[in-house]
Each structure stands twice: as structure tokens, then as C-alpha cells.
C-alpha positions as CSV (number, residue, x, y, z in Angstrom):
1,M,13.3,-159.0,-62.3
2,K,11.5,-161.1,-64.9
3,K,10.6,-163.7,-62.3
4,I,9.0,-161.1,-60.1
5,L,6.8,-159.9,-63.1
6,V,5.7,-163.4,-64.0
7,I,4.7,-164.2,-60.4
8,A,2.7,-160.9,-60.2
9,V,0.8,-161.7,-63.4
10,L,-0.1,-165.2,-62.2
11,L,-1.4,-163.8,-58.9
12,L,-3.6,-161.3,-60.6
13,G,-5.0,-163.9,-63.0
14,T,-5.8,-166.3,-60.1
15,G,-7.6,-163.5,-58.1
16,G,-9.7,-162.4,-61.1
17,G,-10.8,-165.9,-61.8
18,Y,-11.9,-166.5,-58.2
19,Y,-13.9,-163.2,-58.1
20,Y,-15.7,-164.1,-61.3
21,Y,-16.6,-167.6,-60.0
22,S,-17.9,-166.3,-56.6
23,S,-20.0,-163.6,-58.2
24,T,-21.8,-166.1,-60.5
25,Q,-22.9,-168.5,-57.7
26,P,-26.3,-168.1,-55.9
27,D,-26.3,-166.6,-52.4
28,S,-26.4,-169.4,-49.9
29,S,-28.1,-167.1,-47.4
30,T,-31.3,-166.8,-49.5
31,P,-33.9,-169.6,-49.7
32,A,-33.7,-171.8,-52.7
33,S,-36.2,-172.2,-55.6
34,G,-39.7,-170.8,-54.7
35,A,-39.3,-167.2,-53.4
36,G,-36.1,-166.4,-55.2
37,A,-37.4,-167.7,-58.5
38,G,-40.6,-165.9,-58.1
39,A,-38.9,-162.6,-57.4
40,G,-36.6,-163.1,-60.4
41,G,-39.6,-163.9,-62.6
42,R,-41.4,-160.6,-61.6
43,G,-38.3,-158.6,-62.2
44,G,-37.8,-160.2,-65.6
45,A,-41.4,-159.4,-66.5
46,G,-41.2,-155.9,-65.4
47,G,-38.0,-155.3,-67.3
48,G,-39.6,-156.7,-70.4
49,R,-42.6,-154.3,-70.2
50,G,-40.5,-151.2,-69.7
51,F,-37.8,-152.0,-72.3
52,G,-36.7,-148.8,-74.0
53,R,-39.3,-146.5,-72.3
54,P,-39.1,-146.1,-68.6
55,A,-42.2,-145.3,-66.5
56,L,-43.2,-141.6,-66.9
57,T,-44.3,-139.6,-63.8
58,V,-47.6,-137.9,-64.6
59,D,-50.3,-135.9,-62.8
60,T,-54.0,-136.6,-63.1
61,A,-57.2,-134.5,-62.7
62,P,-60.9,-135.4,-62.7
63,A,-63.4,-134.4,-65.4
64,A,-65.6,-131.9,-63.7
65,R,-68.6,-129.6,-64.5
66,G,-68.4,-125.9,-64.3
67,E,-68.7,-122.6,-66.3
68,I,-66.5,-122.2,-69.4
69,T,-66.2,-119.2,-71.6
70,E,-64.6,-119.1,-75.0
71,F,-62.9,-115.9,-76.1
72,I,-61.8,-114.5,-79.4
73,T,-58.7,-112.2,-79.3
74,V,-58.2,-109.4,-81.8
75,V,-55.6,-106.7,-81.9
76,G,-55.4,-103.2,-83.3
77,N,-54.7,-99.5,-82.6
78,L,-57.0,-97.3,-80.6
79,V,-58.6,-94.2,-82.2
80,G,-60.6,-91.4,-80.7
81,Q,-64.3,-91.1,-80.7
82,A,-63.9,-88.1,-83.1
83,T,-60.8,-86.7,-84.7
84,V,-61.5,-83.3,-86.4
85,D,-59.1,-81.1,-88.3
86,V,-59.7,-77.4,-87.6
87,V,-59.5,-75.2,-90.7
88,P,-60.5,-71.5,-91.1
89,R,-63.4,-70.6,-93.3
90,V,-61.7,-67.5,-94.5
91,A,-58.1,-67.0,-95.6
92,G,-55.9,-64.7,-93.7
93,R,-53.1,-64.2,-91.2
94,I,-53.5,-65.8,-87.8
95,D,-53.9,-62.9,-85.3
96,S,-54.0,-65.1,-82.2
97,L,-53.9,-68.8,-81.3
98,T,-54.9,-69.6,-77.8
99,A,-55.0,-73.4,-77.9
100,K,-51.7,-75.3,-77.4
101,L,-50.8,-79.0,-77.8
102,G,-52.5,-81.1,-75.2
103,D,-55.0,-78.4,-74.1
104,R,-58.5,-79.4,-73.3
105,V,-61.1,-77.5,-75.3
106,T,-64.9,-77.5,-75.5
107,R,-67.3,-77.3,-78.4
108,G,-67.7,-73.7,-79.5
109,Q,-64.7,-72.4,-77.6
110,Q,-62.6,-69.9,-79.6
111,I,-59.1,-71.2,-80.2
112,A,-57.8,-68.9,-82.9
113,K,-58.5,-65.6,-84.6
114,I,-57.9,-64.4,-88.2
115,E,-57.1,-60.8,-88.8
116,D,-60.4,-59.0,-89.6
117,R,-59.6,-55.2,-89.9
118,E,-60.3,-55.2,-93.6
119,L,-63.6,-57.0,-93.1
120,Q,-64.7,-54.6,-90.4
121,Q,-64.0,-51.7,-92.8
122,Q,-66.1,-53.3,-95.5
123,V,-69.0,-53.8,-93.0
124,K,-68.8,-50.0,-92.1
125,Q,-68.9,-49.1,-95.8
126,A,-71.9,-51.3,-96.3
127,E,-73.7,-49.9,-93.3
128,Q,-73.2,-46.4,-94.7
129,S,-74.6,-47.5,-98.1
130,L,-77.5,-48.9,-96.2
131,E,-78.2,-45.5,-94.7
132,V,-78.1,-43.9,-98.1
133,N,-80.5,-46.5,-99.4
134,R,-82.9,-45.8,-96.6
135,A,-82.8,-42.1,-97.3
136,T,-83.4,-42.7,-101.0
137,L,-86.3,-45.0,-100.2
138,K,-87.9,-42.3,-98.0
139,Q,-87.5,-39.8,-100.7
140,R,-89.1,-42.1,-103.3
141,E,-92.0,-42.8,-101.0
142,S,-92.6,-39.1,-100.5
143,D,-92.5,-38.6,-104.3
144,L,-94.9,-41.5,-104.7
145,Q,-97.4,-39.9,-102.3
146,L,-97.2,-36.6,-104.2
147,R,-97.8,-38.4,-107.5
148,K,-100.7,-40.2,-106.0
149,T,-102.3,-37.0,-104.8
150,T,-101.8,-35.3,-108.2
151,M,-103.3,-38.2,-110.1
152,A,-106.4,-38.2,-107.9
153,R,-106.8,-34.5,-108.4
154,Q,-106.5,-34.8,-112.1
155,Q,-109.1,-37.6,-112.2
156,G,-111.5,-35.5,-110.2
157,L,-111.2,-32.5,-112.6
158,L,-111.6,-34.9,-115.5
159,A,-114.9,-36.1,-114.0
160,Q,-116.1,-32.4,-113.7
161,G,-115.0,-31.8,-117.3
162,L,-112.4,-29.3,-116.2
163,Q,-109.4,-31.3,-117.3
164,T,-108.3,-33.1,-120.4
165,R,-107.8,-36.8,-120.8
166,Q,-104.2,-36.3,-121.7
167,A,-103.4,-34.5,-118.4
168,V,-105.0,-37.4,-116.4
169,E,-103.0,-39.9,-118.3
170,D,-99.8,-38.0,-117.7
171,A,-100.5,-37.9,-114.0
172,E,-101.1,-41.7,-113.9
173,A,-97.8,-42.3,-115.7
174,A,-96.0,-40.2,-113.2
175,Y,-97.6,-42.1,-110.4
176,N,-96.6,-45.5,-111.9
177,S,-93.0,-44.2,-112.3
178,A,-93.0,-43.2,-108.7
179,V,-94.2,-46.7,-107.7
180,A,-91.3,-48.3,-109.6
181,A,-88.8,-45.9,-108.1
182,V,-90.0,-46.9,-104.6
183,D,-89.7,-50.6,-105.5
184,L,-86.2,-50.0,-106.8
185,A,-85.1,-48.1,-103.7
186,Q,-86.6,-50.9,-101.6
187,A,-84.6,-53.6,-103.6
188,Q,-81.4,-51.6,-103.2
189,L,-82.0,-51.4,-99.5
190,T,-82.6,-55.1,-99.2
191,Q,-79.5,-55.8,-101.3
192,T,-77.3,-53.7,-99.1
193,Q,-78.7,-55.3,-96.0
194,A,-77.9,-58.8,-97.5
195,R,-74.4,-57.6,-98.2
196,I,-74.0,-56.5,-94.6
197,D,-75.3,-59.8,-93.3
198,E,-72.8,-61.6,-95.6
199,L,-69.9,-59.5,-94.4
200,K,-70.9,-60.1,-90.8
201,I,-70.9,-63.8,-91.3
202,T,-67.5,-63.6,-92.9
203,L,-66.4,-61.5,-90.0
204,S,-67.6,-64.0,-87.5
205,N,-65.8,-66.8,-89.4
206,T,-62.5,-65.1,-88.5
207,N,-63.2,-66.5,-85.0
208,I,-62.1,-70.1,-85.2
209,V,-63.8,-72.4,-82.7
210,S,-63.5,-76.0,-81.6
211,P,-66.1,-78.2,-83.4
212,V,-66.0,-80.9,-80.7
213,D,-65.1,-81.4,-77.0
214,G,-61.7,-82.9,-76.7
215,F,-58.0,-82.3,-76.6
216,V,-55.6,-80.6,-79.0
217,G,-53.8,-83.5,-80.6
218,R,-51.8,-81.6,-83.2
219,R,-50.9,-78.0,-83.9
220,N,-49.6,-77.1,-87.3
221,L,-49.3,-73.3,-87.4
222,D,-48.3,-70.6,-85.0
223,Q,-49.5,-67.0,-84.5
224,G,-48.6,-64.8,-87.4
225,A,-48.7,-67.5,-90.0
226,F,-50.9,-67.2,-93.1
227,A,-53.7,-69.8,-93.2
228,G,-55.6,-70.6,-96.4
229,A,-59.3,-71.7,-96.5
230,N,-58.2,-75.4,-96.5
231,T,-55.2,-75.1,-94.2
232,V,-55.3,-77.3,-91.1
233,I,-54.4,-75.1,-88.1
234,L,-54.7,-77.8,-85.5
235,Q,-56.5,-81.1,-84.7
236,V,-59.0,-81.8,-81.9
237,V,-59.5,-85.4,-80.7
238,D,-62.4,-86.5,-78.6
239,I,-61.2,-89.3,-76.3
240,S,-64.1,-89.5,-73.9
241,T,-64.6,-92.8,-75.6
242,V,-62.0,-94.6,-77.6
243,R,-62.6,-97.1,-80.5
244,M,-60.7,-99.9,-82.1
245,V,-61.5,-101.0,-85.6
246,S,-60.6,-104.6,-86.3
247,N,-61.4,-107.4,-88.7
248,L,-63.6,-110.3,-87.9
249,V,-63.0,-113.6,-89.8
250,E,-65.9,-115.5,-91.4
251,K,-66.0,-118.4,-89.0
252,D,-66.5,-116.0,-86.0
253,F,-69.0,-113.7,-87.7
254,K,-72.1,-115.3,-86.3
255,R,-70.7,-115.5,-82.8
256,I,-69.8,-111.8,-82.5
257,T,-72.8,-109.4,-82.6
258,Q,-73.5,-105.9,-81.4
259,G,-73.3,-105.6,-77.6
260,V,-70.8,-108.4,-77.0
261,Q,-68.6,-107.7,-74.0
262,A,-64.9,-106.9,-74.7
263,E,-61.9,-106.8,-72.4
264,V,-59.2,-104.5,-73.5
265,E,-55.5,-104.5,-72.5
266,V,-52.7,-102.1,-73.5
267,D,-49.0,-102.2,-72.8
268,A,-49.1,-98.9,-71.0
269,F,-51.1,-100.4,-68.1
270,P,-49.8,-104.0,-67.7
271,G,-52.2,-106.3,-65.8
272,E,-55.1,-103.9,-66.0
273,T,-58.2,-104.6,-68.1
274,F,-60.7,-102.0,-69.5
275,S,-64.3,-102.9,-70.3
276,G,-65.9,-102.2,-73.6
277,T,-68.5,-103.5,-76.1
278,V,-68.8,-104.3,-79.7
279,S,-70.7,-101.3,-81.1
280,R,-70.9,-102.1,-84.8
281,V,-70.2,-105.0,-87.2
282,A,-70.2,-104.4,-90.9
283,P,-72.9,-106.3,-92.8
284,V,-70.5,-107.1,-95.7
285,F,-67.2,-108.9,-96.1
286,D,-64.1,-107.7,-97.9
287,A,-63.7,-110.0,-100.9
288,A,-59.9,-109.9,-100.7
289,T,-59.5,-110.7,-97.0
290,R,-62.8,-112.5,-96.3
291,T,-63.2,-110.4,-93.2
292,A,-65.8,-107.9,-91.9
293,S,-64.9,-104.7,-90.2
294,M,-65.9,-104.4,-86.5
295,E,-65.8,-101.4,-84.1
296,I,-65.3,-101.8,-80.4
297,E,-66.0,-98.9,-78.1
298,V,-64.3,-98.4,-74.7
299,P,-65.5,-95.7,-72.3
300,N,-62.6,-93.6,-71.2
301,P,-63.8,-91.3,-68.3
302,G,-60.3,-90.8,-66.9
303,Y,-58.7,-90.2,-70.4
304,R,-56.1,-92.8,-69.6
305,L,-56.4,-94.6,-72.9
306,K,-54.9,-92.6,-75.8
307,P,-55.4,-92.9,-79.6
308,G,-52.6,-94.7,-81.2
309,M,-52.1,-97.2,-78.4
310,Y,-51.7,-100.9,-79.4
311,A,-54.5,-102.9,-77.8
312,R,-55.4,-106.5,-77.4
313,V,-59.1,-107.1,-77.1
314,R,-60.7,-110.3,-75.8
315,L,-64.3,-110.9,-76.9
316,T,-66.7,-113.2,-75.2
317,A,-67.7,-115.6,-78.0
318,E,-69.8,-118.1,-76.1
319,R,-70.4,-119.1,-72.4
320,K,-71.8,-122.3,-70.9
321,Q,-72.7,-122.7,-67.2
322,D,-72.7,-126.5,-66.7
323,A,-70.1,-127.9,-69.1
324,L,-68.0,-131.1,-68.5
325,T,-64.4,-129.9,-68.7
326,V,-60.9,-131.2,-68.3
327,P,-57.6,-129.2,-68.0
328,R,-56.4,-128.0,-71.3
329,N,-53.1,-129.8,-71.2
330,A,-55.0,-133.1,-70.9
331,V,-56.3,-133.0,-74.4
332,V,-53.8,-134.1,-77.0
333,D,-53.7,-135.1,-80.7
334,S,-52.4,-138.6,-81.4
335,E,-52.3,-140.3,-84.8
336,G,-54.8,-137.9,-86.2
337,R,-57.3,-138.3,-83.3
338,R,-58.1,-135.9,-80.5
339,G,-58.4,-137.5,-77.1
340,V,-57.0,-137.9,-73.5
341,F,-55.0,-140.4,-71.7
342,L,-56.6,-142.3,-68.8
343,P,-54.6,-144.0,-66.0
344,D,-55.2,-147.8,-66.4
345,G,-53.2,-149.3,-63.5
346,Q,-49.6,-148.7,-64.3
347,N,-50.3,-147.9,-68.0
348,A,-51.7,-145.0,-70.0
349,K,-54.8,-145.7,-72.1
350,F,-55.7,-143.3,-75.0
351,Q,-59.4,-142.3,-75.0
352,P,-60.8,-140.4,-78.0
353,V,-63.1,-137.5,-77.2
354,R,-65.1,-134.8,-78.9
355,T,-64.4,-131.3,-77.7
356,G,-66.4,-128.1,-77.6
357,L,-65.6,-124.7,-76.1
358,Q,-62.1,-124.0,-74.7
359,D,-60.5,-121.2,-72.7
360,N,-57.0,-120.6,-71.4
361,A,-57.3,-123.4,-68.8
362,H,-60.0,-125.9,-69.7
363,V,-61.6,-127.7,-72.6
364,E,-65.2,-128.8,-72.8
365,I,-65.8,-132.5,-73.4
366,L,-68.9,-133.3,-75.4
367,E,-68.4,-137.1,-75.8
368,G,-66.0,-139.7,-74.5
369,L,-65.8,-139.0,-70.8
370,T,-68.0,-139.0,-67.7
371,E,-68.0,-136.7,-64.8
372,G,-65.4,-137.6,-62.2
373,Q,-63.3,-139.8,-64.5
374,R,-59.6,-139.0,-64.1
375,V,-57.4,-138.0,-67.0
376,I,-53.6,-137.5,-67.3
377,T,-52.7,-133.8,-67.4
378,T,-49.0,-133.0,-66.9
379,G,-47.0,-135.4,-69.1
380,A,-49.8,-136.2,-71.5
381,L,-47.9,-134.8,-74.5
382,A,-45.1,-137.3,-74.1
383,L,-47.3,-140.4,-73.8
384,R,-48.2,-143.1,-76.2
385,D,-51.0,-145.6,-75.8
386,G,-49.8,-148.4,-73.4
387,D,-46.9,-146.5,-71.9
388,R,-46.0,-147.2,-68.3
389,I,-46.8,-144.3,-65.9
390,T,-46.4,-143.3,-62.3
391,P,-49.3,-141.1,-61.3
392,M,-48.4,-138.6,-58.6
393,N,-51.8,-137.6,-57.3
394,M,-54.1,-140.5,-57.6
395,P,-56.9,-140.5,-55.0
396,G,-56.7,-143.0,-52.1
397,G,-53.1,-142.6,-51.3
398,S,-49.9,-143.4,-53.2
399,A,-49.5,-144.2,-56.9
400,P,-49.7,-147.7,-58.3
401,G,-45.9,-147.7,-59.0
402,R,-45.2,-146.8,-55.4
403,Q,-47.5,-149.5,-54.1
404,G,-45.6,-152.1,-56.1
405,G,-42.4,-151.0,-54.6
406,G,-44.0,-151.4,-51.1
407,R,-44.9,-154.9,-51.9
408,A,-41.4,-155.7,-53.0
409,G,-40.0,-154.2,-49.9
410,G,-42.3,-156.4,-47.8
411,Q,-41.1,-159.5,-49.6
412,H,-37.5,-158.6,-49.1
413,G,-38.3,-157.9,-45.4
414,G,-39.9,-161.3,-45.1
415,R,-36.9,-163.0,-46.5
416,G,-34.8,-161.1,-44.1
417,G,-36.9,-162.3,-41.3
418,Q,-36.5,-165.8,-42.6
């Protein structure tokens, strides 16, 4: 048994040595020196250049001119054009309440009524007092006419020497007293009339009307409840136009002015955009936040937007018609510099640039590129200056890396022909 194991080990050792010797010898079917050596030299050079970082597959795009618009995005909650709390002007028990939550109301429409029986009785009493004052005034005026006639008669008799001076003076005093009585009756009549007017105004205030056009957004009391003079019965919201109040940072203040167009999006209507404008910008900044308040108005003819909705608003900060732009993913920051990578043969070359406006898809190039010059887009973030690349969409056919592979295949084909 031991002899069989020794023979097997010797056979395995001899076979392994022969395999190693044959694998290390040059292939006799290939030409010697020139072609083989040259191919080996190119392979060695290529292997040295890609050591540690293999060639990256990238896409390219040309720098082109076109329109670019830069936006500023702000967020906030929508509010109504007007939100008004409806409170009664007189205290009392609510006799009727016709408006319900969500009802549409118009300005001046009666929506509630306060009990007014006591006020109506006070008005009747005041009107009766007014009739008494009118009768008193009429009586005083008649007495004044009598006193006036008596005074004139006494003065005539005095002129004829048929009456004493004392009698004339008494007649004049009675006349003046009658004049004062008429004035007093007239004042009492005016006072009573003013009291009636006041009661009628108070009576009319028991009719609670909507101060604005809108919808009932909140209802706090029901019929039969007691409402004080400062008790909010319900709330009316005007949503024909909705507003969003947001803060504008200092660096964007000069770029956003009244009338700037706004695009509004809300979660309730995904994919839909509502148009609005910047209506007001505060002329002062908050010292704590270094921001200025800004109001954006959005017409709401269909009443689809509701106060309280969370909105994202995109403002048009600046627009250029003929700007040199590149795709946004082509611009990268490398070692503290902003720039792009250019395809330089089979390598990537970093080119510093100065940028301007930018939107969701493009960046404006102010310096560093010319129109039509191609830049690396997809894959730019993973590159370093001098890295090997394989562009996938270079103009004029296949990428440089693929062309090199074609040449190698031709050489191998030639050797096969030989």
C-alpha cells in the first residue's frame, strides 16, 4: 500500500512540473520579436496608466446657448384674502342663526338675529313720548301767539296813554316766558326723536350680517345661546384670492419685487401649478432673522385652494434668453475650485469655469467654455483630473476606448492571417 502512495505522489509531481514549464514558454505559433513584443509593450503601458483606477464610462454633452431662468423657492401656509370674525353689536340671546359651516355668504346678508322684543317695546314707548312732546310744543306755540298779541295790545294802549308802563312790562315778560317754553318743548321733542333714532339703530344691530363675501369657516355658537358684545359667533373667510406670507432673505431682496411671477404647488393637487404674483414686499428687515416679509397673491376663481394648505412657491428671480449653458450635473467642485471635466482623448481634463444663473437642469457658464465644447455629464462627480474615461456618446461614432479595442482586434486578426 505504501508503494502505491509513493508512486502516485511522484506522478503528480512530475505532471505539475511539466505543466508549469510549458505555460512559461513562448507560443511557437506566434511570430517572434517585433509584433509580439510591440503588443506586449502596449499592454504594459496601458496597464501602468490604469493602475488602481479603471476607465470610467461617462456621458458627454455640448455647451449650448438657450434660455435659462433661475427660481427662488419659498414655502408657507395659505391664508384667505380676508378673514373676519362676526360679533354682535348688542348683547342678547341668539334668536336665529341661518348660516352653517361651509355656507357661502355675501356682504350684507343676514346670517343671525338677536332677540329684540325688549328693544321694540322701548321704541314704542319713545314714539309715544314723541307724540306727547309734539302736543306740548303745539300748546306752547299757541300760548306764545297769545302772549305776543297781548303784548302788542298793551304797547298800543301805552302809546295812547291808556295803559301803564308796568302793565306793558308784564306783558313783555309773559311773552318772553312763552318763547322760552316753546324752545324747551322743541328741545324735548328733538331729544325724544334722537332717542328713537338711537333705539332704532340698536334694533337694527340685532340683525347680524356678513361683513364680506366668502364662506363660513367657523361657527362657535348655536341658536338659543347668549352672545355678548365681543363674542365671536362665526368666522367668514374670503377665498376669491388666497395669500401666502413668507420671508425673503437679504441676498434675494433686490431680485424679488412687486409683480414678480409665482408658481404655486400644493399637496392636494399633485402635479398642478397655480399662477400668482408678488403683491407686497416689506421695506424693512426683521433684525432677529434678517428677513423681510413678502405677500404672494394667487387668484382662486374655482375656490380650489383653501386657507391652511401648505404651499411651495417658486418665484422667477432672473431670466436670460441667450445664455451659454451646460447640464447641471456637469458642474462639480474639485479641490476648492468649480469647474467641468472635458474629454481629452481617453482621459478627463478638469477645466475651471465661472458660473451664473442655474435652474433645475442647467447652469450658465460665464467664463471657461465656448459654445459647442463638450463636457462630461454623467459620471463627472466620480472623476479626478487625468482619470481614464470611456465616453459613451462622443460625436463621430464610437468612443476612443472602443476604437483602441478595434485596433487591437485588427492586429490580432492580422497575426491570425499570418
